[in-house]
C-alpha positions as CSV (number, residue, x, y, z in Angstrom):
1,M,-81.0,-120.5,7.7
2,A,-77.6,-121.8,6.9
3,T,-74.5,-119.6,7.7
4,V,-73.3,-117.6,4.7
5,E,-69.6,-116.7,4.9
6,L,-68.0,-114.0,2.8
7,S,-64.4,-112.8,2.6
8,F,-62.9,-110.0,0.5
9,S,-59.7,-108.3,0.0
10,A,-59.2,-105.1,1.8
11,L,-60.1,-102.7,-0.9
12,P,-62.9,-100.0,-0.6
13,V,-64.5,-101.1,-3.8
14,H,-65.5,-104.4,-2.3
15,V,-67.5,-102.8,0.6
16,R,-70.3,-101.9,-1.8
17,T,-70.5,-105.6,-3.0
18,A,-70.5,-106.7,0.7
19,R,-73.4,-104.4,1.4
20,L,-75.4,-105.6,-1.6
21,I,-74.9,-109.3,-0.6
22,V,-75.8,-108.7,3.1
23,T,-78.9,-106.7,2.1
24,A,-80.0,-109.5,-0.2
25,V,-79.4,-112.2,2.5
26,A,-81.2,-110.0,5.1
27,R,-84.2,-109.7,2.9
28,R,-84.3,-113.4,2.3
29,S,-83.9,-114.0,6.1
30,G,-87.1,-112.1,6.8
31,V,-85.8,-108.8,7.9
32,A,-88.4,-106.1,7.5
33,E,-88.1,-103.9,4.3
34,A,-88.0,-100.8,6.6
35,L,-84.8,-102.1,8.3
36,L,-82.8,-103.0,5.2
37,D,-81.3,-99.5,4.8
38,E,-80.1,-99.7,8.5
39,V,-78.6,-103.2,7.8
40,R,-76.9,-102.0,4.6
41,L,-75.5,-98.7,6.3
42,A,-74.3,-100.5,9.5
43,V,-72.6,-103.4,7.5
44,G,-71.0,-100.7,5.2
45,E,-69.6,-98.9,8.2
46,A,-68.2,-102.0,9.7
47,C,-66.7,-103.1,6.5
48,S,-65.1,-99.7,5.8
49,R,-63.6,-99.7,9.3
50,A,-62.2,-103.2,8.7
51,V,-60.8,-102.3,5.3
52,E,-59.1,-99.2,6.6
53,A,-57.5,-101.2,9.4
54,H,-56.4,-103.9,7.0
55,R,-54.9,-101.4,4.5
56,L,-52.8,-99.9,7.2
57,H,-51.7,-103.0,9.1
58,C,-52.2,-106.2,7.0
59,P,-53.3,-105.4,3.4
60,D,-52.9,-109.1,2.2
61,E,-55.4,-110.4,4.7
62,P,-59.1,-110.6,3.8
63,V,-62.0,-109.1,5.7
64,R,-64.5,-111.7,6.7
65,L,-68.3,-111.6,7.2
66,E,-70.5,-114.3,8.6
67,L,-74.3,-114.0,8.1
68,T,-76.7,-116.1,10.1
69,G,-80.4,-116.2,10.8
70,S,-81.3,-118.0,14.0
71,G,-84.7,-118.0,15.5
72,R,-86.1,-114.6,14.8
73,R,-82.8,-112.7,14.4
74,F,-80.5,-111.9,11.4
75,E,-76.9,-111.6,12.5
76,V,-73.9,-110.2,10.7
77,T,-70.3,-110.6,12.2
78,V,-67.6,-108.5,10.5
79,S,-64.1,-109.7,11.4
80,D,-60.7,-108.2,10.8
81,T,-57.4,-109.7,11.5
82,V,-55.6,-106.6,12.7
83,P,-53.9,-107.9,15.9
84,G,-54.1,-106.0,19.2
85,D,-50.9,-104.5,20.7
86,D,-50.9,-106.7,23.8
87,A,-52.1,-110.0,25.2
88,A,-55.4,-108.5,26.5
89,G,-56.2,-107.4,22.9
90,G,-55.8,-103.7,23.1
91,P,-56.2,-101.6,20.0
92,P,-53.5,-101.7,17.4
93,P,-51.0,-98.8,17.3
94,Q,-52.1,-95.7,15.4
95,P,-50.2,-95.0,12.2
96,D,-48.2,-91.9,11.7
97,E,-50.0,-89.0,10.1
98,D,-47.5,-89.2,7.3
99,D,-48.7,-92.7,6.4
100,L,-52.3,-91.7,5.9
101,D,-53.6,-90.7,2.5
102,F,-55.9,-88.1,4.2
103,D,-56.5,-87.0,7.7
104,L,-59.7,-88.6,9.2
105,G,-59.6,-86.4,12.3
106,E,-59.8,-87.3,16.0
107,G,-62.3,-89.9,17.0
108,T,-63.3,-91.2,13.6
109,A,-63.2,-94.9,14.5
110,E,-65.3,-94.2,17.6
111,L,-67.7,-92.2,15.5
112,G,-68.1,-95.2,13.1
113,L,-68.8,-97.5,16.0
114,A,-71.3,-95.1,17.4
115,V,-73.1,-95.1,13.9
116,I,-73.2,-98.9,13.9
117,A,-74.6,-98.9,17.4
118,G,-77.3,-96.5,16.4
119,L,-78.3,-98.6,13.3
120,A,-78.3,-102.1,14.6
121,D,-80.7,-103.5,17.0
122,D,-78.0,-105.3,19.0
123,V,-74.2,-104.8,18.8
124,E,-71.2,-106.5,20.4
125,I,-67.7,-105.5,19.7
126,A,-64.9,-107.8,20.8
127,T,-61.2,-107.0,20.5
128,T,-58.8,-109.9,20.7
129,P,-55.1,-110.4,19.9
130,K,-56.3,-111.9,16.6
131,G,-58.4,-108.9,15.6
132,V,-61.8,-107.2,16.1
133,Q,-65.2,-108.6,15.6
134,I,-68.3,-106.6,15.3
135,R,-71.5,-108.6,15.7
136,M,-74.7,-106.8,14.7
137,S,-78.2,-108.2,14.7
138,W,-81.8,-107.2,13.6
139,P,-85.2,-108.9,14.2
140,A,-86.4,-111.1,11.4
141,E,-90.2,-111.1,11.1
142,A,-90.7,-113.9,8.7
143,E,-89.1,-117.4,8.2
144,A,-85.9,-117.5,6.1
145,T,-86.3,-118.5,2.5
146,I,-82.8,-119.8,2.1
């Protein structure tokens, strides 16, 4: 399968569209019907996390997705461009509570990553000075049709 690249502005309304596109590509890539809800939910969680980070730190930058099917795997990479706070790629500084539209509570970002890890078959999270990449993959039972 060829790589499908998608980028969208950091608005919550676009997360739904990204989920629909990823689910359709996953289906065409041979992911079992029983796993499609997990793909949709995990991608939605990763995109929502990226959108929120962009809205706080770099609202004009797009969120990027890369969808690939190699061998018997379907892989989704969600990338944001929120830079880390040091050369080692540490997490970006947390906003003041006054800057938030609503209080998400302690540990919300970690909870979202835990949800992703529970839904995806394989997850890798990379934090760099250029941003965060969440790579998720699922088994593909059939040959890709795209």
